[in-house]
C-alpha positions as MATLAB code, in Angstrom:
seq = 'MSEIQLSEEVQKLLAQVKEATNEKIVLDYGDQKSGFVRYDQSYQTRQDQQLVLHIRDITAPDYTVSHELLHALMDLKKYPAIHFNLTSGHQDFDEQLMIITTTLYDTATHLQIYRWQEAHHLLTEAVRDAYLKGVVHTIKPEEEGKVDGMMHLRLMTILDALVFYGDQFEQVASQFEHDYPMALEGAKNIYQILMQKPVDSPFTLRRTLVKLYAAFDQQLEKWHLPVVGSSEFVTVDSVLSRRQLRLEVRQLFQISHSELQEQATQKRAYIGLGMTDRQNAFVLPAPPKSQSEVFFKQLYDMSVAEFFEKFHLTYTIR';
ca = [
     -28.006   -7.572    5.705;
     -28.424   -3.894    6.637;
     -30.343   -1.523    4.403;
     -28.091    1.401    3.530;
     -28.993    4.496    1.524;
     -25.841    5.943   -0.020;
     -25.428    9.636   -0.758;
     -25.711   10.959   -4.295;
     -21.936   11.514   -4.499;
     -21.197    7.895   -3.570;
     -23.852    6.590   -5.956;
     -22.184    8.557   -8.775;
     -18.834    7.025   -7.831;
     -20.399    3.568   -7.798;
     -21.773    4.176  -11.299;
     -18.314    5.329  -12.451;
     -16.654    2.163  -11.164;
     -19.377   -0.006  -12.722;
     -18.766    1.685  -16.066;
     -15.021    1.033  -15.804;
     -15.345   -2.726  -15.250;
     -17.112   -5.662  -16.838;
     -17.697   -7.169  -13.410;
     -20.855   -6.844  -11.393;
     -20.271   -4.884   -8.181;
     -21.913   -6.187   -5.028;
     -22.034   -4.261   -1.741;
     -22.069   -6.715    1.145;
     -22.989   -4.890    4.359;
     -22.429   -6.167    7.855;
     -24.353   -5.128   10.964;
     -21.526   -3.876   13.166;
     -21.662   -0.216   14.172;
     -18.651    0.426   16.371;
     -18.816    4.223   16.444;
     -15.343    4.589   14.915;
     -13.824    4.161   11.470;
     -10.664    2.184   10.808;
      -8.706    0.751    7.897;
      -9.798   -2.837    8.546;
     -13.574   -2.320    8.416;
     -13.899   -3.182    4.728;
     -12.204   -5.280    2.065;
     -12.702   -6.589   -1.477;
     -12.991  -10.057   -2.975;
     -13.764  -11.385   -6.429;
     -16.353  -14.128   -6.665;
     -17.872  -15.565   -9.866;
     -16.914  -12.515  -11.979;
     -18.262  -10.213   -9.284;
     -16.348   -7.568   -7.354;
     -17.681   -7.801   -3.823;
     -17.087   -4.903   -1.429;
     -17.480   -6.214    2.102;
     -18.481   -3.342    4.407;
     -18.228   -4.974    7.804;
     -18.848   -1.828    9.863;
     -21.632    0.632    8.980;
     -20.656    3.468   11.311;
     -20.016    5.733    8.281;
     -21.203    3.898    5.142;
     -20.685    6.777    2.692;
     -17.091    7.119    3.861;
     -16.334    3.378    3.918;
     -18.061    2.476    0.637;
     -16.474    5.382   -1.242;
     -13.098    4.419    0.210;
     -13.345    0.871   -1.168;
     -14.704    2.110   -4.499;
     -11.751    4.473   -4.890;
      -9.311    1.656   -4.186;
     -11.123   -0.400   -6.838;
     -10.962    2.490   -9.303;
      -7.208    2.848   -8.802;
      -6.851   -0.871   -9.511;
      -8.871   -0.485  -12.704;
      -6.640    2.409  -13.763;
      -3.662    0.057  -13.291;
      -2.036    1.816  -10.385;
       0.833   -0.444   -9.311;
       0.020   -3.255   -6.912;
       2.281   -4.972   -4.411;
       2.973   -8.704   -4.242;
       4.556  -11.045   -1.738;
       6.654  -13.454   -3.752;
       9.273  -14.142   -1.091;
       9.284  -15.852    2.275;
      11.648  -15.898    5.216;
      10.489  -19.417    5.990;
       8.724  -18.193    9.138;
       5.015  -17.643    8.548;
       4.329  -15.417   11.563;
       7.232  -13.138   10.679;
       6.152  -12.957    7.028;
       2.605  -12.049    8.069;
       3.859   -9.188   10.223;
       5.859   -7.809    7.310;
       2.872   -8.188    4.986;
       0.593   -6.277    7.362;
       3.062   -3.424    7.770;
       3.909   -3.079    4.084;
       0.276   -3.351    2.982;
      -0.745   -0.689    5.496;
       1.984    1.619    4.199;
       0.878    0.926    0.626;
      -2.665    1.891    1.583;
      -1.423    5.119    3.153;
       0.336    6.016   -0.102;
      -2.934    5.494   -1.997;
      -4.781    7.529    0.634;
      -2.859   10.603   -0.493;
      -5.279   10.546   -3.425;
      -8.285    8.841   -1.843;
      -8.715   11.082    1.203;
      -8.425   14.224   -0.912;
     -11.150   12.941   -3.260;
     -13.387   12.243   -0.274;
     -12.638   15.676    1.124;
     -13.408   17.392   -2.192;
     -16.753   15.549   -2.346;
     -17.692   16.499    1.235;
     -17.477   12.972    2.634;
     -14.980   13.789    5.388;
     -17.646   15.306    7.613;
     -17.096   16.328   11.221;
     -18.753   13.076   12.288;
     -16.336   11.059   10.131;
     -13.332   13.013   11.404;
     -14.426   12.352   14.993;
     -14.982    8.668   14.212;
     -11.533    8.462   12.598;
      -9.906    9.876   15.748;
     -11.800    7.348   17.852;
     -10.411    4.662   15.542;
      -6.862    5.873   16.193;
      -7.402    5.760   19.957;
      -8.905    2.277   19.634;
      -5.863    1.080   17.654;
      -2.850    2.396   19.567;
      -2.072    2.910   23.240;
      -0.385    6.102   24.462;
       3.384    6.031   24.735;
       5.161    5.635   28.029;
       7.233    8.774   28.427;
      10.502    8.487   26.521;
      10.108    4.732   26.005;
      10.446    3.028   22.623;
       8.410   -0.164   22.820;
       7.072   -2.902   20.550;
       4.078   -0.832   19.515;
       6.114    1.898   17.811;
       5.720    0.312   14.351;
       1.930    0.399   14.728;
       1.894    3.891   16.197;
       4.080    5.208   13.394;
       1.870    3.692   10.675;
      -1.355    4.798   12.329;
      -0.286    8.377   12.953;
       1.217    8.743    9.485;
      -2.136    7.779    7.998;
      -3.834   10.259   10.344;
      -1.600   13.044    9.017;
      -2.682   12.105    5.495;
      -6.340   11.873    6.552;
      -6.558   15.242    8.304;
      -4.220   17.060    5.935;
      -4.368   20.814    6.475;
      -6.807   20.326    9.361;
      -4.485   18.221   11.493;
      -3.937   21.106   13.911;
      -7.520   20.646   15.105;
      -6.569   17.285   16.661;
      -2.827   17.823   17.129;
      -2.981   18.365   20.892;
      -4.189   14.814   21.580;
      -1.468   13.299   19.376;
       1.192   15.522   20.967;
       0.069   14.438   24.438;
      -0.379   10.708   23.817;
       2.133    9.918   21.044;
       4.904   12.568   20.979;
       7.723   10.362   19.648;
       5.606    8.600   17.046;
       4.103   11.914   15.931;
       7.546   13.442   15.411;
       8.647   10.418   13.369;
       5.441   10.389   11.342;
       5.769   14.087   10.562;
       9.259   13.475    9.172;
       7.924   10.800    6.826;
       4.863   12.896    5.937;
       7.098   15.707    4.703;
       8.743   13.272    2.298;
       5.360   12.035    1.058;
       4.111   15.542    0.402;
       7.046   16.628   -1.752;
       5.177   15.746   -4.949;
       1.515   14.923   -5.634;
       0.332   11.342   -6.085;
      -1.841   11.638   -9.173;
      -0.710    8.836  -11.492;
       0.537    5.238  -11.383;
       4.116    6.483  -11.757;
       3.902    8.986   -8.901;
       2.257    6.418   -6.617;
       5.105    3.970   -7.190;
       7.757    6.633   -6.687;
       6.108    7.792   -3.455;
       5.635    4.253   -2.159;
       9.301    3.405   -2.633;
      10.259    6.582   -0.763;
       7.769    5.731    1.976;
       9.212    2.264    2.484;
      12.716    3.689    2.757;
      11.693    6.529    5.089;
       9.788    4.145    7.367;
      12.879    1.968    7.820;
      15.044    5.039    8.413;
      12.767    6.100   11.248;
      12.873    2.629   12.788;
      16.666    2.754   12.643;
      16.607    6.043   14.566;
      14.701    4.251   17.310;
      17.072    1.258   17.120;
      14.186   -1.006   16.128;
      14.289   -3.831   13.551;
      13.633   -2.542   10.043;
      11.077   -4.026    7.666;
      13.277   -4.367    4.578;
      10.446   -3.592    2.164;
      12.810   -2.837   -0.701;
      13.616   -6.555   -0.874;
      10.577   -8.249    0.655;
       7.829   -6.510   -1.339;
       7.499   -6.736   -5.116;
       6.125   -3.461   -6.484;
       4.744   -3.465  -10.026;
       6.829   -1.466  -12.492;
       5.551    1.666  -14.226;
       7.530    2.050  -17.442;
       7.638    4.324  -20.443;
       7.537    2.871  -23.948;
      11.164    3.897  -24.342;
      12.121    1.911  -21.232;
      10.300   -1.143  -22.565;
      12.628   -1.100  -25.572;
      15.765   -1.029  -23.429;
      17.686   -4.140  -22.444;
      16.976   -5.629  -19.029;
      20.530   -4.834  -17.878;
      19.851   -1.119  -18.387;
      16.972   -1.001  -15.880;
      17.425   -3.898  -13.471;
      20.044   -5.744  -11.482;
      19.121   -9.380  -10.812;
      20.523  -10.449   -7.457;
      20.400  -13.521   -5.254;
      18.093  -13.088   -2.277;
      18.573  -14.607    1.159;
      14.794  -15.108    1.138;
      13.096  -17.985   -0.669;
      10.612  -17.865   -3.504;
       7.144  -18.210   -1.996;
       5.781  -20.574   -4.641;
       8.626  -23.111   -4.597;
      10.261  -22.514   -1.186;
      13.569  -22.527   -3.046;
      16.350  -20.047   -3.621;
      15.123  -16.883   -5.316;
      16.511  -14.041   -7.379;
      15.048  -10.550   -7.270;
      15.128   -7.818   -9.887;
      16.090   -4.534   -8.270;
      15.525   -1.267  -10.083;
      18.864    0.324  -10.973;
      17.716    3.736   -9.720;
      15.422    3.010   -6.759;
      16.754   -0.430   -5.630;
      13.188   -1.681   -5.148;
      12.148   -5.286   -5.786;
      10.349   -5.228   -9.159;
      10.129   -8.989   -9.795;
      11.161  -12.357   -8.399;
      12.566  -15.288  -10.376;
      13.227  -18.865   -9.311;
      16.855  -19.896   -9.382;
      17.897  -21.792  -12.529;
      19.876  -25.043  -12.278;
      23.465  -24.237  -11.300;
      24.797  -25.698  -14.537;
      22.670  -23.263  -16.561;
      23.035  -20.204  -14.359;
      25.577  -18.245  -16.410;
      23.779  -18.719  -19.721;
      20.371  -18.128  -18.125;
      21.248  -14.706  -16.741;
      23.138  -13.604  -19.839;
      20.052  -14.358  -21.919;
      17.850  -12.440  -19.497;
      20.066   -9.360  -19.484;
      20.179   -9.373  -23.287;
      16.365   -9.304  -23.627;
      14.356   -6.161  -24.098;
      12.362   -5.243  -21.007;
       9.112   -5.795  -22.924;
      10.196   -9.261  -24.059;
      11.378  -10.161  -20.566;
       8.145   -9.082  -18.861;
       6.080  -10.990  -21.409;
       8.176  -14.146  -21.070;
       7.757  -14.281  -17.294;
       4.172  -12.933  -17.256;
       5.102   -9.949  -15.087;
       2.566   -7.180  -14.546;
       3.442   -3.564  -15.257;
       1.833   -0.280  -16.270;
       2.803    1.936  -19.190;
       3.365    5.569  -18.269;
];
C-alpha cells in the first residue's frame, strides 16, 4: 500500500465525513500512477461496517480522495440515488445502459463536487492537465462528419469536461474543437440545460438529473442513434415535501406496465412514473391477474407516505 500525505483541506473534509457517519472510513490506496485522472480510478465499498474508499490510481491523490469523500458526503446528506430494478433480459445490453446512466448521474453530482474542489484549490494546473490527458485516453478523435459508435462515450466524456473546467473551458477548447467538434456541440447544448439552475440540494440534483437524461436522449436522436431510455430504465429516488407525502399516490404517480422485467423476479414489472417529470420513481412486481384491479385501486388510494413505507421505498424529504 502506498504512503500518501493528504493536504490539510482534504484532511478537514475527511474529518467532516467521519463526523457525519457512524462507520469507520478506510482509504485503500493502489500503486498505479498513470499520469492522468479519470472517473474510474476510485470507487467505494462497504465492508464490516466500514466505508472503504478504493483509490486505485495515485496520480492526484488529493483530487481523487476528495472526489470520493464528496460523493460519500452527498450520500450521507440523502441526495437521491439511482437504482436498476429492471432488465431487458439481455445482460450485456443492461450493463451498457447502467454504465451510461451512472456516468450521467455522476456528472450531475459533479456540478457540486467540482465547484467544491475548485473553491478549495484542489483543481490545480497539474490536475487540469491530468484531466485533459484522461479525456484523450478515453475517447478517440472523430472522423470528419461521421457519427460512429463512440458518440455516446464522447458525448458523456465531453459533457463532464465542460462541468470540470467550468468558466476555464476556453483554455482547452481548441483541442476539443479540433478533435471532437460534433460531440462538443452536442455536449454544449446539454451543458446549457444543466446550468440553468444550481445543484445545491437533493431536490435540485434530482430535477437536473431528470433533465440531463432527457437531453442526452434528445441529442442521440439528432444523430439518429439509439436512445438510452433512462426515464424508464433507471429508478431515481424521490425527493418529496411533507405536503406531497400526505397526498394520494394517484396525485403524484402513474403506475404503468413496463415492457422490461423486474430485475429481482425476471417477471413482468410495473413502474411508477412521476406525473410531472415522467421519470421512473419505483418498480413493483405485477400482482396476480385476478387481483390486479383491486391491487392498483388500493395503491392509488394510499397516501404517498403509507405507500412508500409499505413497499420499503427510499426517498428524501425536501
